[in-house]
N, C-alpha and C positions, 0 to 999 in steps of 0.2 A: 220414494216419499218426498225427495227434494223437489219433485215436479210440482208440488203444491205451492211452491214459492218461486215466482219469477224474479229476475234480477232487480227490477224496480222495487218490488216488495221487500227484498232483502235489504236494499239500501234504506228503505223507510224504517225497517226494524232495528237496524244497527244505529241506535241513537244514544250517544253518551249522556249520562245524567250525572251532574256533579253535586255532591252533597258536602258541604263544608262543616267541619266540626271544630269547636274551640278546644284547643289542647293547652296543657300547661307548658309554658315556655315557648311554644311555637304553634303555627297553624298548619294542619294537615288535612287534605281533602280525600274523600272516598269517591272514586270515579266509577260510575256504573255504565255498563253496556248491556244491550239486549240483542240476542241472536237466536234464530231458530235452531233446533237440534238437527242433526244429520247433515250439517254443512260439509262440503267436500274439503279434503285436505288442501291446505294452501290458500283457503278462502280468506279474503280480507275481512278483518273485524273492525279495526280502528287504527288511526295514526296516533300512537302513544306519544311520540315526540311532540306533536302539535298540541294534543290535549293536555299534556303535562307541562308544556312550556319548556321543553328541553331541546338542546342542540343535538341534531342527529349524530354528529361526530362524538359527542360526549358519551353516547351509549357504548361505544367500543372502548373509549379511553377509560371510562369508569366501570367497565366490566358489568354492564347491566345484565341482570338475570331475573327470571320469573320464578317465584316461589308460590306454588299452589298449595293452599291450606287444606289438609285432610282430603285430598282427592288426587287422582291421577292427573298428570300434566298433559292436558289436551291442547294447549296453546303454546306459541313460541313468539319470540320477538325477532323481527328482521332488523338487525343492528345497522344495516346499511341504509334502510329507508325509514326506520322508526315505526314500522307497522306491526300491529298485533295480528297474527295470522293463525289459522286452524292448523294444528299439528296432527290431530287425529280426529276422526268423526266422533261427535258427541251424541250419546244416547241419553236423553233426559231421564228415561225410566231407570237406567242403571245408576244414575247419579242420585236422583231423588227418589228414594224407595217409597216414601210416604205419599199419600194422595193429597198433596198440597198444590195449590195453584201456582205458587211461586217457587222457582228453583234457581238457586244462586251458586255460582262458583266463586269462592273468595280466594284472592291471590294478592301477592305483594310484588311490586317491582322494586328491586334492591339495586342501588347504585353505590359504588365504592369511591373512596378518595375524593371527597369525604363520603361517608356512608349516609345514604338518604333512602327512605322507604316510602313508596306510594301504595296506598291501599286501593285495590280494584275489586269490583263486584261485577260478575258477568251473569246476567239473567238468561237462563236457557228457556226459550219459549217452546211450548209443545206444538207438535204437528200431528196430524191424524195418521200415524204410521202403525197403529195397532187396532185390530178388529176386536169387537166384543167376543168374549169366550166364556162359555158355560163350564162350570166345574164338572158337571155331569152331562154327558151327551144324551143320556136317557134317564128320565125321572119316572119312577113308578109310584102311583097313588092308588090306595085302596079306599074306596068311598062306598059307604053303606047306601043301600037303596032308600033307606028311610031318611037320608040326609035332605033337609029342606032346602029349597032354593035360597040362594044368598050365602050359603056356606062358603067359607074361604079356606083355601089350601095353600100352604106355603110352598113355593117353588124355589128351586136353586136359581139364585140370581146370577146374571152374567157379570163378568168383570172386564174392564177395559183399562189397560195400563195408561192410556192417555188421560188428561185432565181437562177441566173446563169444558169448553164447547165440544171438544173432541171425545169426551167421555160418553157413556151411555145416555141416550136422550129418551128413548121410549122402547116399549115391547109391543110385538104383534102376535096374536094367536090365530092359528088357522081356524077356518070357519066351523062353528059348532052351535047347535041350538040349545045345548045343555050347559055350555061353559063359556065364560068370558074371563077376562083378566082385569085386575085392579092394580094400577101402578102407584107405588108410594115412594116418597122421598125421605131419606134418612137425614139425621142431624148433620152429617158430613156432605150432603148433597147427592149421595148415592141413590140410585133408583132400584127399588125392590118391587117385585111383582107377586101378586097372590092370584091363585086360580079360584074363580068364584062360580059356584053352581047357580046357574040361572033357571033351571027347570027341574022338575021331578024326574028322578032316575027310575028306570024300570029295568031291573036286571034281566027279566025274562025277554025283554025286547032287545037290549044291548048289554051284554055282560062286560064289555070293555070299550074304551074309547081311546083312540090314538090321535093325539094332537101335536102340532108343531108350534114351538114357541120361538119367536125371532126377536133378538135384541139388536137395536139400531142405534149407532152413535150420532153425534151432531156435527161430524166433520163434513168438509166439502171436498170431494164427494163423500157421502156417508158410507160407513162400513157396517157390516152386520154379522151376526153369528146365530146359529140355531141349535135347538135341543128338542128331543122327542119326549112327549109326555104320554105315558101309558097308564090309563086309569082302569082299575079293576073295580067293578061294582060288587059290594059285599052286602051281606044280609044285615039285618037291623041291629045296630048298636047306636041308639039315638041320643045318648048323653055324653057330651065331651067334658073332659076335665076343665076346672075353672080355678084360676089363681085369685088370691084375695085382692090384688091390685095389679094393674097392668105394668107399672113401672116401679122399680125399687132403686133407691139411692143409698149407697153405703160408702163410708170412708175406710181406707186401709193404709197403714203406715208402710213406707218403703222398707225393704229389708226385713219384712215380717218373716218369722221363722216358718219353715215348711211344716205343714200340719195345722197351722193356725186357721180356726173356723172363721170365715168371713160372715156368713149368714146361712139360714136354713129356710128353704122354700117349702110352702105347704099349699098344694092344690087339692081340690075336692072333685069327686065324680058321683053324681046321683044314682048311677047305675049300681048294680050289685054284682057280687061274684067277680069273675075275671074281668068283666067290663068296668069294674070300679077299681081294679088294681092298676096303679099308676107307675109309669116309668119316666124318670126325668132325663132329659138329654139336651145337649146344645143343638140349636138349629144351625143350618148352614150359614146363617147370617153372622154367626160368631166366628171371629178370626181364629186362625190356627195358633197364632201367638198367644191369644187369650186362653185358649184351651191348654196350651203348654204350661202356662203359669198357674192356672186355677183348675182344680178338679171338682167334678160334680158327682155326688153319690147318686146313682140312678134309682135307688130304692127310697132314700130318705130326703133327697133334695138338698143335702148339706153341701155348701160350697167351701172348699178349703184352699189354702195356699199350697201350691205344689212346686213352683219354681222361684226364681229370684225377681223381686219387684224392685225396679230401678226407676226412681222418679225422673232421672235425667234422660231416660229413653222413652218412657210413657208416663204422662201425668194422669191418665184416666183409662178405664177399660169399659167396654160395652159388651154385655152378654145377652144373647137371645136364647131363652130356655123354653122348652116345651115339655108338657106333661102328657103322656100318652097312656090311655088305658089298655087293658089286656083283653078287650073284647074281640070277638071274631072280626069285627070291623072296628079296629081301635080308633078312638077319637082323641084329639089332642087339644091342649090349652097352651097358650103362649104368654110369656111375660118378658120384660126387659129389665135387666139389672145394670145400673150404672155405678161403677166403682171409681171413686176419686182417691188418688194416691197423695198421702201427706209426705212432704219432703223432710228428710233428715240430713244432717251434716255428715255424710258418709263418703264424700269424695275429697281426697287430698288435693290441694292446689298443685298446679303444674307450672314448672318453670322450664323454658326452652331457650337455649342459646342460639340465636339466629346467626350471629356473626361474631367472631372472636379472634383476637390476636394472641398468639401463644408466647410472643416475646416482644420486648421493647428495649431500645437502647436507653442507657441511664440518663442521657441528656435530652429526652423528649420534653416538650413543653407541657406546662400545667394545662389541663383541659383536653389532652389527647384522648381520643376515643379508643377504648379497649374492646368493648363488646356491646352488642345489641341483644337485649333480653326481653322475651315475652312471657307473660304470666296469665293464667286463667284458672277458673274453678267451675266445674260442671254443676255445682249446686246452685240453688236459686236464693233470692233474698240476701239476707246478711250472711247466709252460709256461702254465698258465691262472691262476697267482697273480699279481696285479697290485699295484702300489704307486703312489699318486697324490701328487705333490709340486708345490710352487710353484717357479717359476724364481726363485732367490734371487741372481741376478747383482747386483742392488741391493736393499737392504733395503726391503721393502714392508710397509705397515701392515695386513697381512692374515694370516689363518691358516686351516688346513683342519681341520675336526673330522669324525670319522666318525660318522654318525648311525645307519646300519644297514648290513647286509651289501651292499656294492657301492654305497653312497650316502655322499656327503660334503657338508658344508656349508662354504661359503666365508664367513668372518666378518671383521669389522673388528677388528683387534687393537690399534691405536694411534689416538690422535686424528688427524683429518685437518685439513689447512690448505690451502685452495685457493690462497692467495697464494704458497705454496712449490711445490706441485705441483697442477696443475689437471686432469690427466688421467693415468690409469694404464692400461697394457696388461698385464694379468695373464695370464701364460702358465702353463697347467696341463700338467704332464708326467706321463703314465701309462706305467709300465714293468713288463714281466712278469719272471718269475724264470727264464725259459728260458735256454738256452745256444746261441748268444749271445742276450742279452736284446733284446727289441724294445720300441720306445717310440713314443708318439704325443703330439702337442702340440695344445692347444686354447687360443686366446687370447680373453680377455674384456676388452673395453674399457669402463672405468668412468670416467665424467665426474663431476668434483666441482663441485657447484653452489655458487654464492657466497651468503653471507649478509652482512648489514651488520654486520661485526664490527671494522671499522677506521674510526676517526674521521679527518676530513681533517687534514692536517698542513701548516703553513706552514714555509718554509725557516728562518725566524727568528721569534722571539717578539716582537720590538720593532723597529719601523721609525721612523726619523727622516727626515723629508722637509723640505727647505728650499725655501721658496717666496718668490721676490722679490715685494715688494709691487707693486701696480698691474698685476697679472696680468690676462689676458683672461678673462672668464667662460666657463666650459666648457673651460678648459685642462686637459690631461691632466697630472696630478701624478706618478703612478707606476702600476705594475701589480702588484697583489698576487695571487699565485696560490698555491693550496694543492694538495696532492696526496693522492689517496685510492686505495689499492691495490685496492679492491673493484671489482666489475664492474657494468656496465649502470647501472640507476638508483641503485645503491649508490655509484657514483663520480661521478654527476652533481652538481656543486656549485653552490650558490647563495650569492652574497655579498651582505651587506647591512650597513649601518652600525647599530651598537647605539645607540639614541636616548640623547641627552644634551643638556640645555639649558644654554646659556651666555648670561647676561644676557637671559633670556626668549626666546632664539632657539634653535630646534631645530637639532641638528647636521645633520639632513637638509636644512635650508635653506641650509647653507653648503657642503656637500660632497655628491657623488653617486658611487655606485659601480655599475659595470656588473654586474648579478647573474650574468652568464654567464662573463665572463672576469676579473673583479676589477679592471678599470681604474678608477682613482680620479680624479675630476674636481672642480675648484673651480667652484662655482655662482655666485660673486660675485667682484668685485675687492676684494682685501684692502688695507687701509691700515695700514702699520706703526704709524702714530701712534695708531691706534684698537685694533688687535688685534696682539698679539705672538706668540701661540702657541695651539695647540689640541691637546688630548689626548683621544682617543676610541678606541673599540674597533671592529674590523671582525670579523664572524663569517662563517665558511664552514660551510655546512650541506649535508650530502648529502641525496639523495632517497630513502634507504632507509626501512624501516619496522621499528622506530622510527628516526627520523633521528638521526644523530650529528653533532656540530659541535665546532668549536674556534675560538678567537678570537685575535686579534693586536692589540697596542697600537700605535696610530699617533700619532706626535708630529709635528705640523705646526709648523714654525718659520718665521715671517714675517721675511724679510730686508729691511732698510731700503734704500731708494733715496733719493738726494739729490733729493727732489722738493719740498722746501720752501725758499723763499727766506728768509734772515734777516729778522726784523721788528724795526725799531728802535722801542723803546718809550720810550726816554728819551734825549735830551729829546723830548717829544712835539710834533708839529706837524701841522697840517692837511695834507691831501694836496697835495704839490707846493709847500708854503710853506717859507719860510726861518725857522729858529729864531734868535731874537735874544736875546743875552745882554748884560748891562751890568755892567761892572766898573770900579772906580776906577782912575785912572791911577797911583795910588800903590801899586798892588799889588806885593807883593814877589815875588822869584824863587821858583818852586815853588808858586805859588798855584793852587789848583784852580779852573779857570775853569768847566768843565762835565764831565759824564761821560756818554759815549754807551753806552747799554745796548741790545743787540740779542739777540733770542731766536730760536732755530731749532727747529722742531717735530721735526726729524729726530733721530737718535741717533748717539752715538759720534763718529766723525770727521766725519760729515755735519752734526753739531750744534755742532762746535767752531768758534766765531766768533773771528776776529781783526780788528783795526781798523788801517786805514792812512789816511794823509793823502793824499787825491787832489789837492786844490788848496789852496794857502795863500798868503795875501798876503805874509806875511813868515815864512819858515821858521825864522828865528833867534829869533822871539819866543815861539813855542808848540811844545810837544812832545805827542805822543800815545802813550800806552801801548798797545801792540798787543794786549794780553791783556785788560785791564780797561776800556779805552776812556776813561781819564782824560786830560783836556786840561789841561795845566799850563803856567804861564809859565816860560820858560827864563831870563828876565832882567827887569830893571825897564824900564818904559816910559821912553822919552826924548822930548824935545820934537819930534824929527824923525819919530817914529812916527806914522802916520796914526791918526786917531781911530776909524776903522772898519776892522776886520779881518774878512776872509771866509775861512772854512775849509770845504772839502768833504771829508767823511769817508766812507769806504766800509767797510761791515761785510761780511766775506766768510767763508763757511763753508769747511770743509776737504774737501768732497765732490769727486767726480769725475764730471762737471765741476763746478767750484765755482760757487755762486750767491752773489749779493751784493745789498746795498741801500745806498743813500747818503743822507746827511743834510747839509744846508748850514747852517752856524752863522754868523750875523753877530754879531761881538763889537764892541760900542760901548764906548768908554772915556769916563768922566765924571770930573769933578774931585772930586765927593762922592758917596758911596753913598746910594741911596734904598732905602726899604723898600716892599715890595709883597706883596700876597697874591693868590692866584688859585685858582680851583677848575676843574679841567679834567676833562672826561669823555673817556676813551679807549676806543675799541672794540677789542676783541681777538678773536682767533679762538678758537673753542670746540672743544675736543678731548674726545672720549669717554673717560671714565674706563675704565681696564682693571682687571681683577681684581688684577693685580700691584701697582697703586698705590693700591688702595682704602684700605688702612690708612694710607698716607702722606697721602692726601687728608683722611682723618678727623682725623689728628693735626695737620696744618697748619691745617685749618679751625678746630679748637678753639683753637689758639694765636692765630690771627688774630682769632677772635671775642673772646678775652680781651683782646687788645691794643686792639681797637676799643672795647670797653666802657670800658677804662681811659682812652683818649683822650677818649671822649664825657664821662666824668665830669669830666675836667680842663676840657673846653670849657664844661660847665655851670657849673663853679665860676668860671671866668673871665668867663662871661657875666653874672654877678651884679655885676661891677665896671662903672664908667662906660666906655662904648665910644666911641672916636673915630669921626668921620664917615667913611664908606667912600667911596673914590674911585670914581666911576662913570665908566666908559670906554665909548666906542662899541665895537660888535662888531669893527670892523676892527682895533682895537688890543688884542684879548684875548690875542693870542699873546705880547705883550710889555707888561707893566704896570710902570710905574716910579712910585713914590710920591714926588712932589716935596716934599711938606710935612713929611717926616720928617727929623729931624736924626739923623744916624748918627755916633755918637761913635767908633766903632771900625770901621775899614774892612776889616780882615782877617776873612774868614769862610771857613768850610770846608764842604764838602759831604760829608756822611757817605756812606760806601760803601753801595751798594745791595745788596740781597740778590738774587742772580742766580737766574734760572730754572733748574730741574733739566734735565738733558740730555734727558729724555723730553718736555719742553715741556708738562707738565700744570699746573704752578704757576709763578707768578713773583710777586715782590713788589718793591716799590720804597720805599725809605725815605730821604728826603732831609731833612736838618735843619741849620739853622745852629746854631752853638754858643750864640748868645744870641738872635738874631733871624733871621728868614727864613721858609721855607715847609716844611711837614711833609706828606709824602705817606704816607697810612696804608696799611699793608700789606693787600692784598686777595686773597682766593682767586679763582681763575679762574672766570669766569661762563659758564654753558652758552650754547649758540647761542640767538640771539634776545634776548639781554640784553647789557648793557654794564657797565662798571665806572667808578668815579669816581676821579680823582686830585685830592685836595682840598688846597688851600693854606690853612693856618690860621695867623694871626699868633700867635706864642707870647707876646709881651708888648708893651706900649706904653711907649716911652721917655719921659722927662720933656720932651724937646724937641718931641714931637709936638703938633700943634694939637688943641684940644679937640673940634673938629668932624670930626676924621678918623674914618673907619669902616673896618671890615674889609670887603673886597669879595670876593664869590664869583663866579667866572666859570665858567659851565657851558656846554659845547657840546652840540649835539643828539646824542641817542643814535642809534647806527647798528645796525640789525638785521642780524645775521649770517645768511647763508644756511644 
């Protein structure tokens, strides 16, 4: 069949026709092409890229695709050349079933990123590839011999699937002196043929006639089909049935119920008897579809609805009905019935999602395309006018824009926030203008994808955590948890300590945090006497890209425990030894015998030391101040009082439970006071300086240094004078030295108040002095571990009664290394 069209002819037929339509918001064109049917696969149709004004490369980049509407996809797009080619042979007769001269394939070229739709119409032009075909190969006619010339007999017409010039053009009848044919043209252009009696029949001469009917179409070259006509000549029945009018016009509503009477035909026959009894039937001109929808009662001529009448499929029906008598040679009468279908609003509007995005990120811009939607209604008039709306039961951040006739775009109209709404069910409602209106719904589910737009948040910005000293390493201090409203990796949080060094120690050496749940642990045992507080930051960071973070300030406060026993530093004595003091018996009431000084490394109540007399030889002779530790006489000595008094003094802190230390003082009374000097080395505990006391340490150190320089200068000046001989004592008597060779003119002496250690136990000083003679203990700063300090006794002056060979003596105990 393709031989009918040479290459130049095909080129001339493939002519694009552009029709421009004014659309709301934009201009869109419908591109039309015309091609003959039965083109070979791969045949060139048109260059879409050129006709649509597109870059060939954009066809691949924008995923161009061809969407054929209500038909099989016979064509394809060559994305490399931009050509529209034949994918499969096109048979016009299989696409367009109706006998219409025009046959179109409607299709859309859809481009993405952004989405754009081009409407194409491809006209399939008919070629003469079908020969005429009779429904019946042999037609039998019974004709009475009394039939007058000119009588017409309906013959089965031939059908040709082709249209236009390729359809049936004419009929030819084989040569006969009794018959010829009359060709008629129907309202749709179809050719009908009637057999016409041209002469008087004589059954006795010819009882039958065999004719050949040939149907020829108008193609080039023409095609033809034949059928045999067998005519039997009957005896006389000379009156044919007759209808009241040749054409009847009737209106019928679509969807009329089965059994509805459309009309009743009434034909008459002047004959009598069986020759007047009529039988109604459809002629061969009545289509099979019409016969399936309407029934004809053969006896009464009543036409009823039998099938479903659909206006959208057929707007009218044409019936060819004959009435045939029952004579020996039956005669027929013919009429035409035209049925016009009245449209009803019986079709629901249709909504089709052409292209849709099932998910969007929450940061998409306003105006982002979500879906392309097409709507249509098969009804006509106002029944076919449709309106598309969004279900606005709740305010949705979307809108509909009409892009072309029957096409809408669903767009984002407001910013999206997944943390507020993570999923939308968008209901599209299409409604026609019929009465009553019909509507249809379509739901699009749109998922909002998360982006990392929320930083982690802690419940509070500052945490104060109290930790009692002497905690176990690895103890859980608290749990710091932040919240991130994002999803998946955007909400997975990692906790870590922001590095900070304290006294050359990294914060990560002191504390540890679980990166997954924020549990904060202590990595070491804290000592209140060394560390008082820590201030650092903890950061929570999510796993998004880029990651977001926030931090919180953590204040660790170390609470004191009563874990340090008071340390008696004055009067000093060796471990487990008894302190010996010597006073004259002439001492007055209120005389300061000794002063007990104890220090406690704890703080506050745990460092508040009070003094009590635990044992005393004579409770009426001495008193002890519980706050400053001064031991004073309460009366004058009598001759009855023993020469040696023993006092056991306890220094107790105010902690819970209280800790204490004791010292035993042995007081010996003599008739005359002696002068002595001694130098004693006392070991003390070393405490680590803290940041809080750094400035205090510097200040006290400077003052102590100046005082020490002053004392050294005085000593140097005094060393230039003649010195008495020093009293050398064995080591066993170094705890108590009494100078026997000195004459003391004045017995009363006082011991200056000592400077007490601060409550945090970082510094202490001791200063003892006689008003004129005695011992001086120089104020010293606390010495770090591994060192010791000296308590020096330095004679202030030498009285005139002293012997010339007396010397100042210095007593020094061994230094003790502190762990």
